[in-house]
C-alpha positions in Angstrom: -140.8 -77.3 -55.8 -139.5 -80.0 -58.1 -136.3 -79.9 -59.9 -136.4 -79.4 -63.7 -136.4 -82.6 -65.7 -132.9 -83.5 -66.9 -134.0 -83.8 -70.5 -135.7 -80.4 -70.5 -133.2 -77.7 -69.6 -134.5 -74.3 -68.3 -135.3 -71.9 -71.1 -132.5 -69.5 -71.8 -133.2 -65.8 -72.4 -133.0 -64.6 -76.0 -130.5 -61.8 -76.4 -132.2 -58.6 -77.7 -130.2 -57.2 -80.6 -130.9 -53.4 -80.9 -131.9 -52.2 -84.3 -129.2 -50.0 -86.0 -130.1 -46.3 -86.3 -130.4 -44.9 -89.8 -127.6 -42.5 -90.4 -129.6 -40.3 -92.7 -132.1 -39.8 -89.9 -129.4 -38.5 -87.6 -128.2 -36.2 -90.4 -131.7 -34.9 -90.9 -132.0 -34.1 -87.2 -128.7 -32.3 -87.1 -129.4 -30.2 -90.2 -132.9 -29.4 -88.9 -131.4 -28.2 -85.6 -128.9 -26.1 -87.5 -131.7 -24.2 -89.3 -131.3 -25.6 -92.8 -134.6 -25.7 -94.7 -134.7 -27.9 -97.9 -131.9 -30.4 -97.2 -133.5 -31.9 -94.0 -136.9 -32.1 -95.8 -135.4 -34.2 -98.6 -133.1 -36.3 -96.4 -136.0 -36.8 -93.8 -138.3 -38.3 -96.4 -135.5 -40.5 -97.8 -134.6 -41.6 -94.3 -138.2 -42.6 -93.4 -138.4 -44.6 -96.6 -135.1 -46.4 -95.8 -136.3 -47.0 -92.2 -139.5 -48.7 -93.4 -137.7 -50.8 -96.0 -134.7 -51.9 -93.8 -136.4 -52.1 -90.4 -133.9 -49.7 -88.9 -134.4 -47.3 -86.0 -134.3 -43.5 -85.9 -137.8 -42.7 -87.1 -138.2 -40.1 -84.3 -135.0 -38.3 -85.3 -136.1 -38.2 -88.9 -139.6 -36.9 -88.1 -138.2 -34.2 -85.7 -135.7 -33.2 -88.4 -138.5 -33.0 -91.0 -140.6 -30.8 -88.8 -137.7 -28.5 -88.1 -137.0 -28.4 -91.8 -140.6 -27.5 -92.7 -140.6 -24.8 -90.0 -137.4 -23.4 -91.4 -139.0 -23.3 -94.9 -142.0 -21.5 -93.6 -139.9 -19.1 -91.6 -137.7 -18.2 -94.6 -140.9 -17.8 -96.8 -142.3 -15.3 -94.3 -139.0 -13.4 -94.2 -138.9 -13.3 -98.0 -142.5 -12.1 -98.2 -141.9 -9.3 -95.6 -138.7 -8.2 -97.3 -140.3 -8.3 -100.7 -143.2 -6.3 -99.5 -141.0 -3.7 -97.9 -139.0 -3.4 -101.1 -142.1 -3.0 -103.3 -144.4 -0.9 -101.1 -141.9 0.5 -98.6 -140.4 3.0 -101.1 -143.7 4.7 -101.9 -144.9 7.5 -99.8 
């Protein structure tokens, strides 16, 4: 094996700089886990737009928060429909 030429030093590894995580994506995830409905839906869409524009990380957290927010919206809608139905038709005999 020959030694490297003195005028051509060995290539140095390029340090990998991690992408910063979008703060709004983390907020979306936390609010979605806490059971909020509309707030994580709004913040999740804003976070995804910021992530695409800025090249930040955290898209998985934003998507999970969005899904949890939409599930909470659907759950609250079902509860409201059931309670409304019981109030309207439950009193009649």
